N, C-alpha and C positions, 0 to 999 in steps of 0.2 A: 585575466583569468580565463575569457572565453566562456563557452557553454559548460555549465557545471552539472549537465544532466548525469554523467558517469558517477560523479561523487553523490548526487543525490540518490541515485540507484543504490549505491554501495552502502549509504546511510540507512535506507529502507530495508536492504537485504540483511545487513547486520543486526537491525532492530528485530525483524521478523524471526531470524534464526534464534534470538533469545526468548521467543515466546514459550512459556512452559507448555509441554505436551504438544509440540508442534506437529501436525499431522504431515503427511507427504506433501511435498510442494512441487508444482509443474513450473519451475523458473523459467523466466523469459529466454527463448531462443535455445533451449536445452531440451533434447528429446525426452518425452515423458509418455508413458502408457498408465492410465489409471488402472488400479485393481478393482475389480467389480466388488461392490459391498464395502469399499473402504473409503473414508473421507479423505479428500485432499484439498488444497489451496492452489489458486492460479492467481499470481500478482502480476501487475503491469504498471509501469510509470507512464503516465500521461503528462508530459510537460506542456505548460501553457506558454504564450509569447511573453517573453521578458520586456520589462518597461523600464525606462529611465526613472531613477528614484533620487538622483542628485546631478546637479549641473557639472558639465565639463567632461572631457574624455576620460578623466580619472576617476569620475563619479561612479557609485554603485548602481547597479540594476537590480530591480526586484523580480524575482522568479517565483511565479505561483504555479501550482499544477496540482494533480491528482495522483495518489498512488491508489489503484483499485485492487482490492483483494476479493476474488470470487470464492466462496465456500461451494464445494460439490460434496454433497452427503448422499449416501444411498437412498434411494426412493423406497417407499413402502414400510418404512421403520418408524414412522412418526416424525415428529419435529424437535422433540426435546433436546437431543444431544447437539443437532445443528444449531439450534437457538442458544444453547449455553456458549457454543464455540463462538457464534456470532457476538454475544454480548461481552464475552472475554477479549475478543480481538478489538472491538470498539473501545473498551476501557483501556487496553494495552497502548492504543494510540490517541488517547484521550487529548483534547484541546489543551495546548499549552506544553506538550511533551517537546523537549529538544533533543535532537540527534545530531551529535557531532561526528564528523568524518573527515580526516585530513584536516584542511583549513577552512571548513564550511561548517555551519550550524543550521539545520533545518529545523523550522518551528512547524508544529501541527497547529492548524487553524480549526479543524473540526473533523470529527470521524462519525459516520453515521451508516446504518444499514439501508439497503434498499429492500423493495419487497421479495418476498420468498417466491421463487418460480418453479413450478412443476415441469420437470422433463421426464422422458420415458423412464431412465434408469437412474436419474439423480434429481435432488432438489438443489437449486442454484440459490445462493444468497449473495448478491454483491455488496461489499463495503467500500464506501467511498472515503478516502482520507485527504482533505484538502491541506496543502502545506504552501509555505512561503520561505524564501530565502534572499537575504540581501547579499550580493557578491559584486566583486570588482568587475569593471567593464572590461 
C-alpha cells in the first residue's frame, strides 16, 4: 500500500466538510485570505513515523499522527462563540470515531483543545486530534 497519508488527509477533509455550520477553511496548500472579523479554520495533517505492527513483509504497519485544526476567531468580541465552536469540533472528532476513505479506516484516539492564544486581530485555539490506522506494508 505504501504511505497512506493522502488517504488519511482525504478522510479528515471529508469528515470536516460534514461539520454542521462549517466556517471558512484555509485548506492546506490552497490560497486563502482571511476576512477580517470572520472566524475560520486552518487544518493540517501531521503524520508520525509508521511502525511495524505485524511480522513479515506482508504485515501491517501502524500509522499514528495528528490532525491539527486551528480556530481563528475575531479578537475583541469575547470568547463564547469560539469556545462553542471549539467544544463542537472536539465532540465531532471524539475518541472512537471511525472515518473510512477508500480502503482505509482511520480511528480517532482522542481530541482535545489547547490553550486560547490572543493575537492582535484574532484569538487562536488549536485542537489536536490524535489518530491511528493499521495499513498494509
